[in-house]
OpenMM code with the backbone's topology and positions (N, CA, C; nanometers):
from openmm import Vec3, app, unit

residues = "MET ARG GLU GLY PHE THR PRO THR GLN THR ALA MET LEU LYS VAL LEU SER ASP GLY LEU PRO HIS SER LYS ALA GLU LEU HIS ALA CYS LEU PRO ASP GLU MET GLY PRO LEU LYS ASN ILE SER ARG HIS LEU GLY GLU ILE ARG LYS ALA LEU ARG PRO ARG GLY GLN ASP VAL LEU CYS GLU TYR ARG ASP ARG ALA ARG LEU TYR ARG TRP VAL ARG LEU LEU GLY HIS GLU GLY ASP GLY".split()
positions = [
    Vec3(-0.7065, -1.2094, 0.2798),
    Vec3(-0.6999, -1.1040, 0.3761),
    Vec3(-0.8047, -1.0019, 0.3688),
    Vec3(-0.8311, -0.9492, 0.2502),
    Vec3(-0.9302, -0.8509, 0.2049),
    Vec3(-1.0096, -0.8740, 0.0979),
    Vec3(-1.1266, -0.8606, 0.0988),
    Vec3(-1.2194, -0.8915, -0.0156),
    Vec3(-1.2005, -0.7689, -0.1154),
    Vec3(-1.2056, -0.8190, -0.2523),
    Vec3(-1.1861, -0.7244, -0.3545),
    Vec3(-1.0516, -0.6842, -0.4004),
    Vec3(-0.9535, -0.7472, -0.3292),
    Vec3(-0.8105, -0.7192, -0.3695),
    Vec3(-0.7609, -0.8404, -0.4420),
    Vec3(-0.6683, -0.8246, -0.5354),
    Vec3(-0.5926, -0.9342, -0.6147),
    Vec3(-0.4919, -0.9945, -0.5087),
    Vec3(-0.4507, -1.1190, -0.5361),
    Vec3(-0.3479, -1.1790, -0.4380),
    Vec3(-0.2264, -1.0898, -0.4132),
    Vec3(-0.1820, -1.0134, -0.5380),
    Vec3(-0.0573, -0.9262, -0.5195),
    Vec3(-0.0984, -0.8066, -0.4241),
    Vec3(-0.2070, -0.7516, -0.4469),
    Vec3(-0.2509, -0.6351, -0.3515),
    Vec3(-0.2711, -0.6841, -0.2143),
    Vec3(-0.3242, -0.8068, -0.1956),
    Vec3(-0.3395, -0.8606, -0.0595),
    Vec3(-0.2048, -0.8890, 0.0077),
    Vec3(-0.1108, -0.9264, -0.0678),
    Vec3(0.0318, -0.9515, -0.0072),
    Vec3(0.0919, -0.8256, 0.0272),
    Vec3(0.0722, -0.7068, -0.0564),
    Vec3(0.1239, -0.5804, -0.0249),
    Vec3(0.0507, -0.5273, 0.1054),
    Vec3(-0.0759, -0.5393, 0.1116),
    Vec3(-0.1569, -0.4984, 0.2404),
    Vec3(-0.1053, -0.5739, 0.3549),
    Vec3(-0.0679, -0.6944, 0.3465),
    Vec3(-0.0105, -0.7776, 0.4576),
    Vec3(0.1166, -0.7089, 0.5041),
    Vec3(0.2149, -0.6737, 0.4122),
    Vec3(0.3257, -0.6077, 0.4546),
    Vec3(0.3028, -0.4806, 0.5188),
    Vec3(0.2006, -0.3959, 0.4560),
    Vec3(0.1789, -0.2645, 0.5219),
    Vec3(0.1004, -0.2700, 0.6437),
    Vec3(0.0357, -0.3806, 0.6814),
    Vec3(-0.0589, -0.3928, 0.7795),
    Vec3(-0.0008, -0.3487, 0.9201),
    Vec3(0.1363, -0.3581, 0.9324),
    Vec3(0.1889, -0.3107, 1.0768),
    Vec3(0.1883, -0.1627, 1.0894),
    Vec3(0.1571, -0.0819, 0.9922),
    Vec3(0.1528, 0.0626, 1.0167),
    Vec3(0.2794, 0.1352, 1.0000),
    Vec3(0.3816, 0.0598, 0.9768),
    Vec3(0.5209, 0.1074, 0.9654),
    Vec3(0.5531, 0.1409, 0.8213),
    Vec3(0.6521, 0.2306, 0.8024),
    Vec3(0.6998, 0.2598, 0.6601),
    Vec3(0.7706, 0.1418, 0.6040),
    Vec3(0.7435, 0.1070, 0.4766),
    Vec3(0.8140, 0.0058, 0.3978),
    Vec3(0.8606, 0.0562, 0.2639),
    Vec3(0.9793, -0.0080, 0.2270),
    Vec3(1.0406, 0.0394, 0.1008),
    Vec3(0.9773, -0.0206, -0.0216),
    Vec3(1.0026, 0.0335, -0.1305),
    Vec3(0.9675, -0.0235, -0.2632),
    Vec3(1.0119, -0.1567, -0.2773),
    Vec3(1.1257, -0.1935, -0.2360),
    Vec3(1.1824, -0.3163, -0.2520),
    Vec3(1.0968, -0.4257, -0.1754),
    Vec3(1.0410, -0.3805, -0.0499),
    Vec3(0.9626, -0.4882, 0.0250),
    Vec3(0.8347, -0.5021, -0.0527),
    Vec3(0.7816, -0.4002, -0.1041),
    Vec3(0.6497, -0.4095, -0.1767),
    Vec3(0.6717, -0.4973, -0.3048),
    Vec3(0.7798, -0.4604, -0.3764),
    Vec3(0.8142, -0.5348, -0.5015),
    Vec3(0.8291, -0.6771, -0.4799),
    Vec3(0.8787, -0.7241, -0.3594),
    Vec3(0.8766, -0.8621, -0.3326),
    Vec3(0.7442, -0.9285, -0.3314),
    Vec3(0.6401, -0.8639, -0.3237),
    Vec3(0.5061, -0.9077, -0.3390),
    Vec3(0.4468, -0.9444, -0.4724),
    Vec3(0.5239, -0.8950, -0.5750),
    Vec3(0.4802, -0.9092, -0.7083),
    Vec3(0.5165, -1.0480, -0.7529),
    Vec3(0.4294, -1.1022, -0.8436),
    Vec3(0.4542, -1.2408, -0.8796),
    Vec3(0.5696, -1.2597, -0.9694),
    Vec3(0.6170, -1.1601, -1.0375),
    Vec3(0.7364, -1.1494, -1.1275),
    Vec3(0.8500, -1.0747, -1.0560),
    Vec3(0.9374, -1.1274, -0.9914),
    Vec3(1.0394, -1.0629, -0.9283),
    Vec3(1.1388, -0.9800, -1.0170),
    Vec3(1.1340, -1.0231, -1.1462),
    Vec3(1.2227, -0.9518, -1.2431),
    Vec3(1.1498, -0.8297, -1.3035),
    Vec3(1.0191, -0.8083, -1.2710),
    Vec3(0.9619, -0.6676, -1.3097),
    Vec3(1.0107, -0.5664, -1.2603),
    Vec3(1.0021, -0.4341, -1.3182),
    Vec3(1.0610, -0.3151, -1.2739),
    Vec3(0.9895, -0.2857, -1.1390),
    Vec3(1.0566, -0.1977, -1.0650),
    Vec3(1.0029, -0.1390, -0.9403),
    Vec3(0.8782, -0.0501, -0.9607),
    Vec3(0.8741, 0.0045, -1.0842),
    Vec3(0.7519, 0.0969, -1.1132),
    Vec3(0.6261, 0.0167, -1.1279),
    Vec3(0.6306, -0.1124, -1.1228),
    Vec3(0.5058, -0.2151, -1.1334),
    Vec3(0.4260, -0.1974, -0.9977),
    Vec3(0.4957, -0.1593, -0.8924),
    Vec3(0.4122, -0.1496, -0.7718),
    Vec3(0.3202, -0.0308, -0.7691),
    Vec3(0.3464, 0.0807, -0.8565),
    Vec3(0.2738, 0.1965, -0.8561),
    Vec3(0.1252, 0.1641, -0.9001),
    Vec3(0.1086, 0.0723, -0.9958),
    Vec3(-0.0222, 0.0398, -1.0429),
    Vec3(-0.1065, -0.0265, -0.9299),
    Vec3(-0.0371, -0.1179, -0.8614),
    Vec3(-0.1088, -0.1857, -0.7624),
    Vec3(-0.1412, -0.0994, -0.6416),
    Vec3(-0.0511, -0.0055, -0.6147),
    Vec3(-0.0834, 0.0815, -0.5110),
    Vec3(-0.1914, 0.1861, -0.5416),
    Vec3(-0.2007, 0.2141, -0.6744),
    Vec3(-0.3221, 0.3070, -0.7107),
    Vec3(-0.4490, 0.2417, -0.6888),
    Vec3(-0.4498, 0.1091, -0.7306),
    Vec3(-0.5810, 0.0318, -0.7117),
    Vec3(-0.6188, 0.0200, -0.5598),
    Vec3(-0.5101, -0.0004, -0.4740),
    Vec3(-0.5305, -0.0263, -0.3353),
    Vec3(-0.5749, 0.1129, -0.2865),
    Vec3(-0.5147, 0.2190, -0.3220),
    Vec3(-0.5680, 0.3509, -0.2560),
    Vec3(-0.7032, 0.3839, -0.3029),
    Vec3(-0.7526, 0.3393, -0.4170),
    Vec3(-0.8866, 0.3790, -0.4685),
    Vec3(-0.9889, 0.2985, -0.3861),
    Vec3(-0.9508, 0.1837, -0.3299),
    Vec3(-1.0398, 0.1001, -0.2424),
    Vec3(-1.0443, 0.1292, -0.0971),
    Vec3(-0.9238, 0.1952, -0.0643),
    Vec3(-0.9106, 0.2179, 0.0877),
    Vec3(-0.9777, 0.3713, 0.1149),
    Vec3(-0.9540, 0.4604, 0.0409),
    Vec3(-1.0000, 0.5932, 0.0537),
    Vec3(-1.1378, 0.6120, 0.0910),
    Vec3(-1.2449, 0.5424, 0.0307),
    Vec3(-1.3726, 0.5543, 0.0785),
    Vec3(-1.3875, 0.4975, 0.2184),
    Vec3(-1.3010, 0.4195, 0.2545),
    Vec3(-1.3069, 0.3475, 0.3964),
    Vec3(-1.2348, 0.4409, 0.5022),
    Vec3(-1.1829, 0.5503, 0.4597),
    Vec3(-1.1080, 0.6391, 0.5547),
    Vec3(-0.9751, 0.5930, 0.5743),
    Vec3(-0.9124, 0.5264, 0.4887),
    Vec3(-0.7695, 0.4768, 0.4946),
    Vec3(-0.6998, 0.5149, 0.3649),
    Vec3(-0.5745, 0.5120, 0.3772),
    Vec3(-0.4902, 0.5374, 0.2527),
    Vec3(-0.3542, 0.4882, 0.2676),
    Vec3(-0.2756, 0.4695, 0.1486),
    Vec3(-0.1299, 0.4411, 0.1582),
    Vec3(-0.0619, 0.5682, 0.1276),
    Vec3(0.0110, 0.6289, 0.2255),
    Vec3(0.0907, 0.7374, 0.2068),
    Vec3(0.2264, 0.7129, 0.1639),
    Vec3(0.2886, 0.8008, 0.0908),
    Vec3(0.4271, 0.7970, 0.0554),
    Vec3(0.5097, 0.8996, 0.1442),
    Vec3(0.6174, 0.8549, 0.1954),
    Vec3(0.7036, 0.9331, 0.2827),
    Vec3(0.8431, 0.9310, 0.2328),
    Vec3(0.9206, 1.0322, 0.2547),
    Vec3(1.0584, 1.0463, 0.2093),
    Vec3(1.1564, 1.0499, 0.3297),
    Vec3(1.2432, 0.9544, 0.3452),
    Vec3(1.3348, 0.9608, 0.4637),
    Vec3(1.4710, 0.9123, 0.4197),
    Vec3(1.5596, 1.0001, 0.4382),
    Vec3(1.7043, 0.9645, 0.4019),
    Vec3(1.7103, 0.9431, 0.2487),
    Vec3(1.6426, 1.0165, 0.1740),
    Vec3(1.6386, 0.9951, 0.0205),
    Vec3(1.5720, 0.8850, -0.0227),
    Vec3(1.4985, 0.8164, 0.0559),
    Vec3(1.4320, 0.6920, 0.0230),
    Vec3(1.2770, 0.7159, 0.0216),
    Vec3(1.2071, 0.6599, -0.0698),
    Vec3(1.0660, 0.6701, -0.0716),
    Vec3(1.0074, 0.5567, 0.0088),
    Vec3(0.9194, 0.5754, 0.0998),
    Vec3(0.8651, 0.4658, 0.1934),
    Vec3(0.7131, 0.4749, 0.1827),
    Vec3(0.6468, 0.3658, 0.2116),
    Vec3(0.4983, 0.3682, 0.1955),
    Vec3(0.4381, 0.3238, 0.3249),
    Vec3(0.3444, 0.3769, 0.3699),
    Vec3(0.2701, 0.3482, 0.5036),
    Vec3(0.1199, 0.3488, 0.4822),
    Vec3(0.0603, 0.2443, 0.5414),
    Vec3(-0.0800, 0.2180, 0.5429),
    Vec3(-0.1409, 0.3107, 0.6655),
    Vec3(-0.2255, 0.4108, 0.6501),
    Vec3(-0.2782, 0.4908, 0.7595),
    Vec3(-0.4217, 0.5016, 0.7603),
    Vec3(-0.4834, 0.5291, 0.8738),
    Vec3(-0.6213, 0.5630, 0.8872),
    Vec3(-0.6355, 0.7200, 0.8853),
    Vec3(-0.7252, 0.7680, 0.8135),
    Vec3(-0.7366, 0.9106, 0.7891),
    Vec3(-0.8296, 0.9819, 0.9003),
    Vec3(-0.7859, 1.0956, 0.9449),
    Vec3(-0.8761, 1.1584, 1.0480),
    Vec3(-0.9950, 1.2202, 0.9927),
    Vec3(-1.0964, 1.2362, 1.0755),
    Vec3(-1.2166, 1.2960, 1.0417),
    Vec3(-1.2995, 1.2397, 0.9170),
    Vec3(-1.2729, 1.1091, 0.9091),
    Vec3(-1.3586, 1.0432, 0.8080),
    Vec3(-1.5065, 1.0333, 0.8495),
    Vec3(-1.5977, 1.0556, 0.7662),
    Vec3(-1.7413, 1.0529, 0.8003),
    Vec3(-1.7840, 0.9347, 0.8640),
    Vec3(-1.7304, 0.8071, 0.8196),
    Vec3(-1.7704, 0.6885, 0.8566),
    Vec3(-1.7160, 0.6367, 0.9969),
    Vec3(-1.6393, 0.7461, 1.0624),
    Vec3(-1.5752, 0.7083, 1.1918),
    Vec3(-1.6763, 0.7227, 1.3120),
    Vec3(-1.7829, 0.7747, 1.2842),
    Vec3(-1.8824, 0.7892, 1.3825),
    Vec3(-1.8860, 0.9055, 1.4667),
] * unit.nanometer
topology = app.Topology()
chain = topology.addChain("A")
for resn in residues:
    res = topology.addResidue(resn, chain)
    for name in ("N", "CA", "C"):
        topology.addAtom(name, app.Element.getBySymbol(name[0]), res)
């Protein structure tokens, strides 16, 4: 899907690509070891964010009904937007 991302990160980006909020459980399903703890997604999201931010994009964390959700967004006013 995207150059420079691991297969796990690519799977997460595929889930997030619709621009809608997604749960930790949905992103956890992208990990190769389904028995790993939910906190394992944090490391992958951190690396994804490092790659996306220079491109004017990010993965934001939202809270809704006491649940943490993640959404892939395009940032406003990025220098590369023209």
